[in-house]
Legacy VTK file of the C-alpha trace (Angstrom):
# vtk DataFile Version 3.0
C-alpha trace
ASCII
DATASET POLYDATA
POINTS 451 float
84.217 29.642 109.031
81.365 32.051 109.907
80.931 32.829 106.193
80.776 29.109 105.368
78.120 28.565 108.020
76.129 31.519 106.677
76.280 30.120 103.109
75.220 26.632 104.205
72.403 28.098 106.253
71.183 30.092 103.250
71.194 26.990 101.045
69.231 25.015 103.647
66.663 27.805 103.947
66.224 27.897 100.166
65.570 24.154 100.147
62.950 24.574 102.859
61.420 27.475 100.878
61.073 25.379 97.724
59.605 22.469 99.690
57.026 24.797 101.244
56.004 25.999 97.774
55.606 22.407 96.653
53.530 21.619 99.704
51.133 24.439 98.872
50.922 23.619 95.137
50.175 19.916 95.622
47.926 20.587 98.583
49.684 18.108 100.852
47.851 17.961 104.193
50.377 19.218 106.692
48.688 17.243 109.439
48.682 13.892 107.623
51.804 11.761 107.832
50.543 9.314 105.232
50.392 10.630 101.690
49.835 8.523 98.604
52.348 10.376 96.394
55.592 9.285 98.063
58.051 11.292 95.863
56.230 14.527 96.810
56.108 13.796 100.502
59.781 12.796 100.372
60.701 16.195 98.947
58.601 17.966 101.595
60.194 15.948 104.334
63.575 16.845 102.880
62.546 20.477 103.232
61.663 19.877 106.875
65.064 18.304 107.487
66.748 21.227 105.704
64.886 23.657 107.965
65.975 21.697 111.045
69.535 22.053 109.854
68.964 25.773 109.297
67.600 26.081 112.825
70.574 24.318 114.375
73.061 26.539 112.549
71.024 29.656 113.483
70.963 28.757 117.182
74.767 28.929 117.220
74.757 32.627 116.358
71.526 33.905 117.919
71.351 37.474 119.224
70.905 37.894 122.959
67.339 39.213 122.651
66.473 36.264 120.360
67.875 33.806 122.890
65.586 35.319 125.533
62.531 35.117 123.327
63.332 31.569 122.231
63.859 30.473 125.833
60.479 31.888 126.819
58.796 30.079 123.949
60.450 26.768 124.930
59.331 27.290 128.548
55.754 27.956 127.385
55.804 24.845 125.281
57.159 22.767 128.161
54.491 24.129 130.511
51.609 23.439 128.158
52.417 20.159 126.428
51.742 17.103 128.613
54.190 14.732 126.868
57.281 14.812 124.728
56.150 14.525 121.031
56.993 11.253 119.250
58.490 10.984 115.751
55.079 11.082 114.063
54.066 14.246 115.876
57.408 15.923 115.086
56.951 15.077 111.376
53.444 16.581 111.311
54.586 19.699 113.199
57.568 20.129 110.832
55.324 20.170 107.766
52.949 22.579 109.514
55.733 25.019 110.345
57.415 24.748 106.908
55.070 27.256 105.318
55.939 29.833 107.979
59.625 29.330 107.226
58.839 30.312 103.637
56.964 33.519 104.457
59.843 35.703 105.606
62.116 34.801 102.656
59.200 35.599 100.331
58.787 39.012 101.977
62.569 39.540 101.702
62.281 38.949 97.935
59.340 41.364 97.673
61.156 44.000 99.718
64.251 43.771 97.525
62.154 44.004 94.357
60.180 47.012 95.599
63.323 48.955 96.323
64.234 48.857 92.602
60.787 49.737 91.227
60.640 53.100 89.372
57.229 53.878 90.830
58.568 53.476 94.368
61.476 55.809 93.509
59.079 58.405 92.141
57.054 58.249 95.364
60.229 58.667 97.446
61.202 61.748 95.509
57.723 63.246 95.831
57.629 62.636 99.582
61.041 64.294 99.984
59.546 67.483 98.449
56.684 67.658 100.918
56.772 70.751 103.171
57.853 70.078 106.778
54.309 70.678 107.994
53.033 67.776 105.864
55.711 65.289 106.944
53.697 63.606 109.697
50.574 62.858 107.655
52.466 62.054 104.496
54.813 59.551 106.110
51.944 57.926 108.058
49.876 57.249 104.979
52.885 56.210 102.878
54.109 53.804 105.553
50.672 52.284 105.855
50.545 51.618 102.130
54.129 50.427 101.731
53.989 48.535 105.031
50.957 46.638 103.897
53.135 44.761 101.422
56.772 45.036 102.525
56.341 45.503 106.330
59.480 46.968 107.916
60.892 47.557 104.421
58.641 50.613 104.392
60.847 52.270 106.992
63.911 51.800 104.803
62.184 53.255 101.758
60.801 56.253 103.642
63.967 57.081 105.477
65.533 57.901 102.096
62.726 60.434 101.517
63.797 62.552 104.505
65.794 65.550 103.305
69.489 65.187 104.103
69.550 68.574 105.852
66.512 67.787 108.019
66.986 68.706 111.673
66.492 66.238 114.548
62.911 67.338 115.216
61.790 66.704 111.647
63.569 63.324 111.557
61.808 62.343 114.814
58.406 63.395 113.505
59.011 61.462 110.259
60.172 58.346 112.161
57.225 58.397 114.584
54.705 58.860 111.780
56.303 56.137 109.626
56.267 53.728 112.551
52.601 54.447 113.330
51.590 53.932 109.721
53.634 50.787 109.207
52.526 48.909 112.354
48.857 49.734 111.905
48.994 48.206 108.420
49.012 44.900 110.312
45.307 45.472 110.963
44.414 44.962 107.281
47.341 43.311 105.503
47.781 39.543 104.926
51.524 40.171 104.459
52.309 40.335 108.183
53.447 37.459 110.352
50.700 38.543 112.751
48.076 37.567 110.206
49.622 34.129 109.720
49.648 33.493 113.469
46.053 34.673 113.944
44.757 32.599 111.035
46.192 29.488 112.671
43.807 30.016 115.582
40.590 31.379 114.005
40.617 29.748 110.600
40.730 30.949 106.970
37.159 32.285 106.689
37.224 34.439 109.819
40.703 35.765 109.025
39.480 37.249 105.764
36.597 38.893 107.569
39.134 40.323 110.008
40.978 41.875 107.031
37.817 43.812 106.061
37.383 44.974 109.645
41.028 45.969 109.692
40.595 48.308 106.782
38.113 50.263 108.859
40.447 50.115 111.888
43.395 51.542 109.964
41.208 54.233 108.383
39.803 55.363 111.771
43.224 55.412 113.369
44.644 57.534 110.550
41.647 59.862 110.545
42.067 60.544 114.257
45.851 60.381 114.728
47.042 62.402 111.728
45.195 65.622 112.743
45.910 64.919 116.434
49.688 64.755 116.024
49.885 67.488 113.364
48.181 70.676 114.452
48.787 72.287 111.072
46.950 69.502 109.248
44.704 70.585 106.413
42.886 68.959 103.492
45.375 70.534 101.115
48.163 68.635 102.888
46.171 65.442 102.495
45.847 66.184 98.799
49.613 66.623 98.488
50.224 63.341 100.242
47.803 61.385 98.050
49.450 62.927 94.978
52.808 61.643 96.205
51.347 58.122 96.586
49.714 58.088 93.164
52.591 56.204 91.420
52.279 53.161 93.714
48.533 52.969 94.394
47.720 51.089 91.191
50.558 48.626 91.721
49.477 48.014 95.310
45.925 47.385 94.136
47.205 44.847 91.603
49.259 43.048 94.245
46.390 42.813 96.703
43.967 41.868 93.944
46.183 38.996 92.778
46.725 37.667 96.314
43.042 37.886 97.285
41.835 36.427 93.949
44.197 33.463 94.119
43.118 32.759 97.677
39.427 32.551 96.691
39.963 30.825 93.322
42.367 28.109 94.569
41.139 28.001 98.158
44.517 29.100 99.458
45.021 30.429 102.932
46.274 34.013 102.949
49.725 32.762 103.898
49.783 30.262 101.029
48.555 32.908 98.568
51.347 35.283 99.533
54.068 32.580 99.379
52.943 31.371 95.970
51.771 34.504 94.148
54.357 37.073 95.204
57.297 35.237 93.562
55.184 35.103 90.358
54.682 38.883 90.517
58.435 39.310 91.100
59.056 37.152 88.030
56.914 39.579 86.022
59.118 42.414 87.295
62.206 40.398 86.221
60.804 40.099 82.700
60.139 43.838 82.562
63.525 44.829 84.001
65.994 41.993 83.427
68.944 44.249 84.323
67.686 44.317 87.922
67.684 40.533 88.466
71.188 40.218 89.792
70.831 43.124 92.223
67.461 41.926 93.505
68.646 38.361 94.091
71.751 39.729 95.859
69.628 41.921 98.135
67.260 39.039 98.847
70.127 36.799 99.876
71.510 39.503 102.163
68.086 40.014 103.734
67.618 36.263 104.255
70.894 36.127 106.132
69.893 38.986 108.444
66.399 37.673 109.287
67.509 34.187 110.349
66.733 34.915 114.043
63.220 36.139 113.181
62.478 33.039 111.030
63.509 30.776 113.862
61.473 32.672 116.496
58.302 32.809 114.384
58.598 29.141 113.520
59.109 28.253 117.180
55.993 30.259 118.137
53.917 28.355 115.577
55.398 25.096 116.827
54.238 25.946 120.330
50.769 26.794 119.052
50.588 23.598 116.985
51.592 21.254 119.814
49.417 23.001 122.377
46.271 23.003 120.193
46.770 19.524 118.659
47.238 17.913 122.085
44.346 19.848 123.654
46.655 21.455 126.236
45.001 24.855 126.059
41.516 23.405 126.353
42.541 21.407 129.413
44.156 24.459 130.976
41.041 26.551 130.266
38.669 23.953 131.708
40.687 23.749 134.890
40.285 27.495 135.595
36.938 28.551 134.069
33.337 27.376 134.125
31.551 28.519 131.009
32.777 30.970 128.407
34.879 34.050 129.128
32.938 37.306 128.436
33.581 38.567 124.938
34.272 42.140 126.014
36.997 40.987 128.339
38.710 38.950 125.592
38.561 41.764 123.069
39.992 44.375 125.448
42.504 42.147 127.223
44.066 40.854 123.987
45.275 44.151 122.423
45.856 45.949 125.732
47.648 42.971 127.255
49.879 42.576 124.210
50.758 46.278 124.331
51.622 46.196 128.013
53.650 43.032 127.623
55.660 44.680 124.827
56.414 47.686 127.033
58.150 45.279 129.401
60.060 43.545 126.605
57.784 40.553 125.843
57.639 40.051 122.087
54.093 40.094 120.578
54.659 36.663 119.088
54.684 35.275 122.667
51.778 37.266 124.079
49.626 36.829 120.980
50.095 33.048 121.010
48.950 32.924 124.647
45.966 35.274 124.258
44.686 33.625 121.085
45.038 30.174 122.540
43.121 31.109 125.700
40.295 33.062 123.981
39.836 31.134 120.712
38.151 27.802 120.124
34.904 28.830 121.869
36.620 29.582 125.173
35.376 33.196 125.000
31.996 34.479 123.909
33.517 36.386 120.988
33.231 36.308 117.224
36.485 34.767 115.818
36.962 37.553 113.260
36.792 40.194 115.992
39.260 38.266 118.153
41.582 38.092 115.146
41.308 41.853 114.707
41.978 42.428 118.400
45.128 40.378 118.018
46.177 42.433 114.966
45.591 45.684 116.845
47.613 44.326 119.758
50.430 43.405 117.453
50.613 46.936 116.048
50.325 48.588 119.424
52.923 46.246 120.920
55.377 46.783 118.079
54.990 50.517 118.411
55.619 50.607 122.133
58.646 48.408 122.767
62.266 49.492 122.719
63.075 45.846 121.940
60.898 45.871 118.822
62.783 45.254 115.575
60.634 47.923 113.922
61.579 50.533 116.582
65.242 49.591 116.406
65.233 49.751 112.594
63.326 53.052 112.548
65.716 54.599 115.040
68.734 53.559 113.005
67.350 54.592 109.638
66.004 57.976 110.743
68.969 58.673 113.057
66.981 59.148 116.263
67.159 57.334 119.627
64.967 54.284 120.176
63.610 55.554 123.487
62.615 58.804 121.801
60.469 56.818 119.369
58.826 54.782 122.125
58.499 57.226 124.997
57.186 60.121 122.923
53.765 60.482 121.275
53.828 56.888 120.026
53.441 55.436 123.523
50.277 57.454 123.926
49.186 56.427 120.441
49.811 52.728 121.217
47.886 52.978 124.523
44.843 54.552 122.814
45.030 52.273 119.793
44.950 49.138 121.952
42.385 50.295 124.529
39.943 52.152 122.246
40.298 49.503 119.589
39.373 46.781 122.042
36.402 48.768 123.369
35.052 49.410 119.883
35.401 45.764 118.933
33.539 44.854 122.148
30.595 47.010 121.101
30.539 45.364 117.694
30.650 41.922 119.328
27.681 42.816 121.554
25.642 43.972 118.539
26.288 40.868 116.417
26.008 38.265 119.226
LINES 1 452
451 0 1 2 3 4 5 6 7 8 9 10 11 12 13 14 15 16 17 18 19 20 21 22 23 24 25 26 27 28 29 30 31 32 33 34 35 36 37 38 39 40 41 42 43 44 45 46 47 48 49 50 51 52 53 54 55 56 57 58 59 60 61 62 63 64 65 66 67 68 69 70 71 72 73 74 75 76 77 78 79 80 81 82 83 84 85 86 87 88 89 90 91 92 93 94 95 96 97 98 99 100 101 102 103 104 105 106 107 108 109 110 111 112 113 114 115 116 117 118 119 120 121 122 123 124 125 126 127 128 129 130 131 132 133 134 135 136 137 138 139 140 141 142 143 144 145 146 147 148 149 150 151 152 153 154 155 156 157 158 159 160 161 162 163 164 165 166 167 168 169 170 171 172 173 174 175 176 177 178 179 180 181 182 183 184 185 186 187 188 189 190 191 192 193 194 195 196 197 198 199 200 201 202 203 204 205 206 207 208 209 210 211 212 213 214 215 216 217 218 219 220 221 222 223 224 225 226 227 228 229 230 231 232 233 234 235 236 237 238 239 240 241 242 243 244 245 246 247 248 249 250 251 252 253 254 255 256 257 258 259 260 261 262 263 264 265 266 267 268 269 270 271 272 273 274 275 276 277 278 279 280 281 282 283 284 285 286 287 288 289 290 291 292 293 294 295 296 297 298 299 300 301 302 303 304 305 306 307 308 309 310 311 312 313 314 315 316 317 318 319 320 321 322 323 324 325 326 327 328 329 330 331 332 333 334 335 336 337 338 339 340 341 342 343 344 345 346 347 348 349 350 351 352 353 354 355 356 357 358 359 360 361 362 363 364 365 366 367 368 369 370 371 372 373 374 375 376 377 378 379 380 381 382 383 384 385 386 387 388 389 390 391 392 393 394 395 396 397 398 399 400 401 402 403 404 405 406 407 408 409 410 411 412 413 414 415 416 417 418 419 420 421 422 423 424 425 426 427 428 429 430 431 432 433 434 435 436 437 438 439 440 441 442 443 444 445 446 447 448 449 450
């Protein structure tokens, strides 16, 4: 029976995925119930119904931590929305959320494909040959590059590069560095859920500007943290690391170039560009290596089964944001407590630092980010939207790094064979604190200069 439910759930998710692709390709307005091409809207609505079925079957088998997060999101929605949505509002919200339901399966496909790429294997082998003194810097940079495209999949790829005879200390150093590199990729990568959430609040134009700012953020963090946490750091070590990453740099550039180009050429949002273009790039890989197709599809299906909880939680968070913003609930709440705009410096420091502190106490960044963005966006704070978006992305990385309940921490601990609390309560807690606080302060100075 559990296997049957799992198979049905997978089929329903695939239907929702296909419907989301169709919605992007025919540019159906997700906020417009009336659409003149009835067959298309019928297929999209079928996808929404399939996703509802997927959600119902997922609720039956939710993990305990997922139940807690979902309950909090439902409470937040109940507290903010002033009426129970009618059928029309549910239909609009369902089409709005559908694209988010397609993102994680797309990333699962990309992750499975990357694990079979020869260039990735060559990089893994090269990293495994790094001297112990270069482990920290090498794994940080590699995780930032891999993580920019495959997110937590970077941890799985890099854990294989740790020598089998490595002692506990070296495994811990490698895990900490990989986690730092992977989570800070959220500052510049459109492949993270954090980017999709932020774009929903600040808009497409400002989210792309935030990506450019994030590149500088990730560079500055790496330039400071790598020498700080590796006292034997040297330029020669940096050269060795860059040599290890050489096989994948060109492919990463192609991936980012295709996603960014399609977004500007076809006026896609970043989320739509990822969902549409990445399967096309995977298809190219299928043509080049047809013998890998079966294994990649099998791994993708397995990954889609294991991320069901995450899909439901992310979708629920976006549902909360949609209802609260479309009904004006956040604006009404803001107007009842504040006269005038909130100071920009406060918004830019409170967002990343508040998200980090909330994560330390077990509150998932998807909850805290939704609240902070809703309160400070839309002109409520005297802050440039792109800087607010970047503050949110920094907070997401800092929060993910500093929570024992974080999926990234749990996965890193399992893959590198270290304890979760050792990953969180060691140098990474200090790194997360500084990343959030200093990042917010620097963004505040930039905001002052441009406003």
